[in-house]
Biopython code that builds the backbone (N, CA, C, O; Angstrom):
import numpy as np
from Bio.PDB.StructureBuilder import StructureBuilder

atoms = [
    (1, "UNK", "N", (0.805, -1.517, 0.075)),
    (1, "UNK", "CA", (-0.378, -0.013, -0.158)),
    (1, "UNK", "C", (1.236, 1.152, 0.025)),
    (1, "UNK", "O", (1.669, 1.639, 1.070)),
    (2, "UNK", "N", (1.642, 1.256, -0.999)),
    (2, "UNK", "CA", (2.865, 2.618, -0.995)),
    (2, "UNK", "C", (1.680, 3.506, -2.192)),
    (2, "UNK", "O", (1.794, 3.290, -3.398)),
    (3, "UNK", "N", (0.666, 4.417, -1.686)),
    (3, "UNK", "CA", (0.163, 5.764, -1.972)),
    (3, "UNK", "C", (0.094, 6.446, -0.964)),
    (3, "UNK", "O", (-0.155, 6.223, 0.220)),
    (4, "UNK", "N", (0.506, 7.880, -1.954)),
    (4, "UNK", "CA", (-0.169, 9.181, -1.110)),
    (4, "UNK", "C", (-1.301, 8.858, -0.800)),
    (4, "UNK", "O", (-2.199, 8.352, -1.474)),
    (5, "UNK", "N", (-1.221, 9.386, 1.045)),
    (5, "UNK", "CA", (-2.511, 9.733, 1.734)),
    (5, "UNK", "C", (-2.845, 11.534, 1.993)),
    (5, "UNK", "O", (-2.270, 12.016, 2.969)),
    (6, "UNK", "N", (-3.466, 12.200, 1.409)),
    (6, "UNK", "CA", (-3.720, 13.530, 1.295)),
    (6, "UNK", "C", (-5.155, 13.631, 2.467)),
    (6, "UNK", "O", (-6.183, 12.996, 2.703)),
    (7, "UNK", "N", (-4.559, 14.647, 2.886)),
    (7, "UNK", "CA", (-6.651, 14.775, 3.776)),
    (7, "UNK", "C", (-7.850, 14.675, 3.504)),
    (7, "UNK", "O", (-8.815, 14.408, 4.219)),
    (8, "UNK", "N", (-7.716, 15.017, 1.872)),
    (8, "UNK", "CA", (-9.113, 14.705, 1.393)),
    (8, "UNK", "C", (-9.083, 13.014, 0.955)),
    (8, "UNK", "O", (-10.220, 12.720, 0.585)),
    (9, "UNK", "N", (-8.501, 12.262, 0.907)),
    (9, "UNK", "CA", (-8.671, 10.188, 1.013)),
    (9, "UNK", "C", (-7.864, 9.857, 2.339)),
    (9, "UNK", "O", (-7.230, 8.815, 2.502)),
    (10, "UNK", "N", (-7.969, 10.861, 3.239)),
    (10, "UNK", "CA", (-6.896, 9.974, 4.259)),
    (10, "UNK", "C", (-8.268, 8.842, 5.508)),
    (10, "UNK", "O", (-8.029, 7.982, 6.356)),
    (11, "UNK", "N", (-9.675, 9.472, 4.984)),
    (11, "UNK", "CA", (-10.977, 8.876, 6.063)),
    (11, "UNK", "C", (-11.661, 7.775, 4.992)),
    (11, "UNK", "O", (-12.030, 8.236, 3.912)),
    (12, "UNK", "N", (-11.772, 6.903, 5.147)),
    (12, "UNK", "CA", (-12.888, 5.829, 4.927)),
    (12, "UNK", "C", (-13.967, 5.503, 5.365)),
    (12, "UNK", "O", (-13.916, 5.383, 6.589)),
    (13, "UNK", "N", (-15.000, 5.284, 4.916)),
    (13, "UNK", "CA", (-16.358, 4.636, 5.641)),
    (13, "UNK", "C", (-15.816, 2.972, 5.525)),
    (13, "UNK", "O", (-14.896, 2.352, 4.992)),
    (14, "UNK", "N", (-17.205, 2.652, 6.518)),
    (14, "UNK", "CA", (-16.811, 0.728, 6.523)),
    (14, "UNK", "C", (-16.981, 0.158, 5.299)),
    (14, "UNK", "O", (-16.248, -0.790, 5.017)),
    (15, "UNK", "N", (-17.693, 0.485, 4.607)),
    (15, "UNK", "CA", (-17.297, -0.398, 3.183)),
    (15, "UNK", "C", (-16.257, -0.386, 2.717)),
    (15, "UNK", "O", (-15.510, -1.353, 2.563)),
    (16, "UNK", "N", (-15.946, 1.478, 2.234)),
    (16, "UNK", "CA", (-14.448, 1.305, 1.714)),
    (16, "UNK", "C", (-13.003, 0.832, 2.019)),
    (16, "UNK", "O", (-11.963, 0.578, 1.413)),
    (17, "UNK", "N", (-13.639, 0.852, 3.655)),
    (17, "UNK", "CA", (-12.189, 0.119, 4.191)),
    (17, "UNK", "C", (-12.090, -1.123, 4.596)),
    (17, "UNK", "O", (-11.126, -1.709, 5.089)),
    (18, "UNK", "N", (-13.856, -1.729, 4.195)),
    (18, "UNK", "CA", (-13.599, -3.198, 3.994)),
    (18, "UNK", "C", (-13.150, -3.532, 2.536)),
    (18, "UNK", "O", (-12.099, -4.167, 2.450)),
    (19, "UNK", "N", (-13.627, -3.283, 1.673)),
    (19, "UNK", "CA", (-12.665, -3.130, 0.424)),
    (19, "UNK", "C", (-11.022, -2.824, 0.278)),
    (19, "UNK", "O", (-10.204, -3.423, -0.421)),
    (20, "UNK", "N", (-10.891, -2.079, 0.867)),
    (20, "UNK", "CA", (-9.631, -1.743, 0.938)),
    (20, "UNK", "C", (-8.497, -2.161, 1.588)),
    (20, "UNK", "O", (-7.332, -1.876, 1.311)),
    (21, "UNK", "N", (-9.037, -3.056, 2.726)),
    (21, "UNK", "CA", (-8.311, -4.240, 3.570)),
    (21, "UNK", "C", (-8.694, -5.713, 3.105)),
    (21, "UNK", "O", (-8.067, -6.665, 3.571)),
    (22, "UNK", "N", (-9.393, -5.842, 2.480)),
    (22, "UNK", "CA", (-10.050, -6.762, 2.199)),
    (22, "UNK", "C", (-10.337, -7.617, 3.335)),
    (22, "UNK", "O", (-9.795, -8.717, 3.445)),
    (23, "UNK", "N", (-11.335, -7.074, 4.364)),
    (23, "UNK", "CA", (-11.804, -7.300, 5.578)),
    (23, "UNK", "C", (-13.334, -7.214, 5.855)),
    (23, "UNK", "O", (-13.648, -6.153, 5.314)),
    (24, "UNK", "N", (-14.188, -7.625, 6.272)),
    (24, "UNK", "CA", (-15.371, -7.853, 6.260)),
    (24, "UNK", "C", (-15.251, -6.769, 6.987)),
    (24, "UNK", "O", (-14.284, -6.482, 7.694)),
    (25, "UNK", "N", (-16.790, -5.792, 6.736)),
    (25, "UNK", "CA", (-17.463, -4.821, 7.739)),
    (25, "UNK", "C", (-17.291, -5.140, 8.572)),
    (25, "UNK", "O", (-16.409, -4.511, 9.156)),
    (26, "UNK", "N", (-17.769, -6.036, 9.164)),
    (26, "UNK", "CA", (-18.155, -6.818, 10.374)),
    (26, "UNK", "C", (-16.778, -7.003, 11.634)),
    (26, "UNK", "O", (-16.574, -6.740, 12.819)),
    (27, "UNK", "N", (-15.860, -7.819, 10.104)),
    (27, "UNK", "CA", (-14.779, -7.883, 11.187)),
    (27, "UNK", "C", (-13.761, -6.086, 11.027)),
    (27, "UNK", "O", (-12.560, -6.238, 11.249)),
    (28, "UNK", "N", (-13.955, -5.402, 10.872)),
    (28, "UNK", "CA", (-13.493, -3.738, 11.202)),
    (28, "UNK", "C", (-14.667, -3.072, 12.166)),
    (28, "UNK", "O", (-14.227, -2.145, 12.846)),
    (29, "UNK", "N", (-16.259, -3.399, 12.385)),
    (29, "UNK", "CA", (-16.426, -3.263, 13.166)),
    (29, "UNK", "C", (-16.052, -3.882, 14.579)),
    (29, "UNK", "O", (-15.925, -3.359, 15.686)),
    (30, "UNK", "N", (-15.962, -4.778, 14.273)),
    (30, "UNK", "CA", (-15.028, -5.725, 15.620)),
    (30, "UNK", "C", (-14.169, -4.993, 15.992)),
    (30, "UNK", "O", (-14.252, -4.214, 16.942)),
    (31, "UNK", "N", (-12.630, -5.279, 14.810)),
    (31, "UNK", "CA", (-11.695, -4.149, 15.858)),
    (31, "UNK", "C", (-11.874, -2.661, 16.203)),
    (31, "UNK", "O", (-10.946, -1.932, 16.554)),
    (32, "UNK", "N", (-13.426, -2.201, 16.040)),
    (32, "UNK", "CA", (-13.225, -1.134, 16.644)),
    (32, "UNK", "C", (-14.062, -0.917, 18.105)),
    (32, "UNK", "O", (-13.904, 0.032, 18.873)),
    (33, "UNK", "N", (-15.221, -2.330, 18.319)),
    (33, "UNK", "CA", (-15.453, -2.425, 18.987)),
    (33, "UNK", "C", (-14.290, -2.756, 20.180)),
    (33, "UNK", "O", (-14.390, -2.210, 21.279)),
    (34, "UNK", "N", (-13.291, -3.601, 19.908)),
    (34, "UNK", "CA", (-12.250, -4.301, 20.859)),
    (34, "UNK", "C", (-10.940, -3.204, 21.176)),
    (34, "UNK", "O", (-10.124, -3.337, 22.088)),
    (35, "UNK", "N", (-10.971, -2.276, 20.329)),
    (35, "UNK", "CA", (-10.003, -0.996, 20.246)),
    (35, "UNK", "C", (-8.847, -1.115, 19.653)),
    (35, "UNK", "O", (-7.838, -0.504, 20.007)),
    (36, "UNK", "N", (-8.948, -2.373, 18.159)),
    (36, "UNK", "CA", (-7.916, -2.043, 17.700)),
    (36, "UNK", "C", (-7.789, -1.101, 17.037)),
    (36, "UNK", "O", (-6.708, -0.522, 16.928)),
    (37, "UNK", "N", (-9.622, -0.475, 16.030)),
    (37, "UNK", "CA", (-9.127, 0.509, 15.632)),
    (37, "UNK", "C", (-9.886, 1.422, 15.827)),
    (37, "UNK", "O", (-11.021, 1.021, 15.569)),
    (38, "UNK", "N", (-9.896, 2.931, 16.296)),
    (38, "UNK", "CA", (-10.370, 3.730, 16.237)),
    (38, "UNK", "C", (-11.415, 4.861, 15.240)),
    (38, "UNK", "O", (-10.991, 5.711, 14.456)),
    (39, "UNK", "N", (-12.416, 4.649, 15.461)),
    (39, "UNK", "CA", (-13.481, 5.188, 14.663)),
    (39, "UNK", "C", (-13.970, 6.283, 15.039)),
    (39, "UNK", "O", (-14.332, 6.660, 16.153)),
    (40, "UNK", "N", (-13.961, 6.994, 13.618)),
    (40, "UNK", "CA", (-13.967, 8.964, 13.757)),
    (40, "UNK", "C", (-16.143, 8.704, 13.288)),
    (40, "UNK", "O", (-16.606, 8.216, 12.257)),
    (41, "UNK", "N", (-16.727, 9.121, 14.205)),
    (41, "UNK", "CA", (-17.792, 9.417, 13.669)),
    (41, "UNK", "C", (-19.087, 11.067, 13.193)),
    (41, "UNK", "O", (-20.219, 11.455, 13.485)),
    (42, "UNK", "N", (-18.060, 11.440, 12.441)),
    (42, "UNK", "CA", (-19.115, 12.691, 12.316)),
    (42, "UNK", "C", (-20.621, 12.541, 11.449)),
    (42, "UNK", "O", (-20.737, 12.180, 10.277)),
    (43, "UNK", "N", (-21.517, 12.859, 12.221)),
    (43, "UNK", "CA", (-23.004, 12.965, 11.836)),
    (43, "UNK", "C", (-23.364, 11.540, 11.411)),
    (43, "UNK", "O", (-23.938, 11.280, 10.353)),
    (44, "UNK", "N", (-22.907, 10.463, 12.499)),
    (44, "UNK", "CA", (-22.982, 9.015, 12.965)),
    (44, "UNK", "C", (-22.671, 8.283, 11.937)),
    (44, "UNK", "O", (-22.968, 7.088, 11.927)),
    (45, "UNK", "N", (-21.986, 8.905, 10.846)),
    (45, "UNK", "CA", (-21.127, 7.797, 10.118)),
    (45, "UNK", "C", (-19.650, 7.195, 10.487)),
    (45, "UNK", "O", (-18.686, 7.858, 10.870)),
    (46, "UNK", "N", (-19.682, 6.314, 10.360)),
    (46, "UNK", "CA", (-18.302, 5.282, 10.860)),
    (46, "UNK", "C", (-16.884, 6.152, 9.732)),
    (46, "UNK", "O", (-17.017, 5.914, 8.532)),
    (47, "UNK", "N", (-16.351, 6.550, 9.903)),
    (47, "UNK", "CA", (-15.072, 6.945, 8.779)),
    (47, "UNK", "C", (-13.817, 6.357, 9.778)),
    (47, "UNK", "O", (-13.887, 6.422, 11.005)),
    (48, "UNK", "N", (-12.540, 5.715, 8.968)),
    (48, "UNK", "CA", (-11.825, 4.675, 9.632)),
    (48, "UNK", "C", (-10.291, 5.784, 9.103)),
    (48, "UNK", "O", (-10.500, 6.372, 8.042)),
    (49, "UNK", "N", (-9.032, 6.033, 9.684)),
    (49, "UNK", "CA", (-8.126, 6.397, 9.273)),
    (49, "UNK", "C", (-7.211, 5.306, 8.344)),
    (49, "UNK", "O", (-6.637, 4.313, 8.791)),
    (50, "UNK", "N", (-7.233, 5.755, 6.945)),
    (50, "UNK", "CA", (-6.625, 4.697, 6.317)),
    (50, "UNK", "C", (-4.894, 4.969, 6.558)),
    (50, "UNK", "O", (-4.190, 4.893, 5.551)),
    (51, "UNK", "N", (-4.429, 5.190, 7.500)),
    (51, "UNK", "CA", (-3.260, 5.043, 8.232)),
    (51, "UNK", "C", (-3.149, 3.742, 9.655)),
    (51, "UNK", "O", (-2.348, 2.914, 10.088)),
    (52, "UNK", "N", (-3.941, 4.045, 9.821)),
    (52, "UNK", "CA", (-4.412, 3.001, 10.873)),
    (52, "UNK", "C", (-4.847, 1.891, 10.009)),
    (52, "UNK", "O", (-4.238, 0.845, 10.229)),
    (53, "UNK", "N", (-6.000, 1.829, 8.816)),
    (53, "UNK", "CA", (-5.799, 0.506, 8.516)),
    (53, "UNK", "C", (-4.330, -0.107, 7.617)),
    (53, "UNK", "O", (-4.071, -1.261, 7.275)),
    (54, "UNK", "N", (-3.657, 0.983, 7.445)),
    (54, "UNK", "CA", (-2.209, 0.443, 6.780)),
    (54, "UNK", "C", (-1.421, -0.197, 7.912)),
    (54, "UNK", "O", (-0.651, -1.114, 7.630)),
    (55, "UNK", "N", (-1.543, 0.186, 9.094)),
    (55, "UNK", "CA", (-0.669, -0.174, 10.280)),
    (55, "UNK", "C", (-1.385, -1.483, 10.858)),
    (55, "UNK", "O", (-0.731, -2.380, 11.391)),
    (56, "UNK", "N", (-2.542, -1.522, 10.740)),
    (56, "UNK", "CA", (-3.131, -2.602, 11.269)),
    (56, "UNK", "C", (-2.913, -4.083, 10.179)),
    (56, "UNK", "O", (-2.644, -5.245, 10.485)),
    (57, "UNK", "N", (-3.196, -3.350, 8.636)),
    (57, "UNK", "CA", (-2.634, -4.788, 7.864)),
    (57, "UNK", "C", (-0.942, -5.036, 7.992)),
    (57, "UNK", "O", (-0.661, -6.232, 8.072)),
    (58, "UNK", "N", (-0.218, -4.461, 8.012)),
    (58, "UNK", "CA", (1.256, -4.846, 7.896)),
    (58, "UNK", "C", (1.284, -5.090, 9.835)),
    (58, "UNK", "O", (2.477, -5.338, 10.010)),
    (59, "UNK", "N", (0.854, -5.120, 10.737)),
    (59, "UNK", "CA", (0.774, -5.412, 11.540)),
    (59, "UNK", "C", (0.419, -7.349, 11.921)),
    (59, "UNK", "O", (0.924, -8.132, 12.726)),
    (60, "UNK", "N", (-0.704, -7.492, 10.850)),
    (60, "UNK", "CA", (-1.269, -8.558, 10.572)),
    (60, "UNK", "C", (-0.113, -10.131, 9.891)),
    (60, "UNK", "O", (0.092, -11.325, 10.109)),
    (61, "UNK", "N", (0.291, -9.089, 9.065)),
    (61, "UNK", "CA", (1.378, -9.448, 8.207)),
    (61, "UNK", "C", (2.474, -9.965, 8.849)),
    (61, "UNK", "O", (3.201, -10.816, 8.336)),
    (62, "UNK", "N", (2.675, -9.379, 10.225)),
    (62, "UNK", "CA", (4.155, -9.722, 10.964)),
    (62, "UNK", "C", (3.895, -10.426, 12.305)),
    (62, "UNK", "O", (4.648, -10.552, 13.270)),
    (63, "UNK", "N", (2.428, -10.923, 12.088)),
    (63, "UNK", "CA", (1.817, -12.427, 13.536)),
    (63, "UNK", "C", (0.183, -11.811, 13.551)),
    (63, "UNK", "O", (-0.715, -12.649, 13.464)),
    (64, "UNK", "N", (0.060, -11.325, 13.588)),
    (64, "UNK", "CA", (-1.848, -10.908, 13.660)),
    (64, "UNK", "C", (-1.728, -9.268, 14.344)),
    (64, "UNK", "O", (-0.928, -8.401, 14.695)),
    (65, "UNK", "N", (-3.034, -9.575, 14.234)),
    (65, "UNK", "CA", (-3.132, -7.960, 14.154)),
    (65, "UNK", "C", (-3.206, -7.836, 15.980)),
    (65, "UNK", "O", (-3.631, -8.904, 16.421)),
    (66, "UNK", "N", (-2.907, -6.837, 17.085)),
    (66, "UNK", "CA", (-3.169, -7.071, 18.131)),
    (66, "UNK", "C", (-3.903, -6.089, 18.471)),
    (66, "UNK", "O", (-4.376, -6.036, 19.606)),
]
sb = StructureBuilder()
sb.init_structure("model")
sb.init_model(0)
sb.init_chain("A")
sb.init_seg("    ")
for serial, (resi, resn, name, xyz) in enumerate(atoms, 1):
    if name == "N":
        sb.init_residue(resn, " ", resi, " ")
    sb.init_atom(name, np.array(xyz, "f"), 0.0, 1.0, " ", f" {name:<3s}", serial, name[0])
structure = sb.get_structure()
């Protein structure tokens, strides 16, 4: 995932984050509930920081999401 992240594309909705990581939306919601991901909720919509997703994916390749 070697692409530049600008402020305009830094945050992803849950479905976009699911496609971006190939994880299910349910798994992402569980990671949020477990504190493994931080959700931002402007207007009630769940947004996830793409940098945090990148870190999560890299950690999982190194032995599992912690």
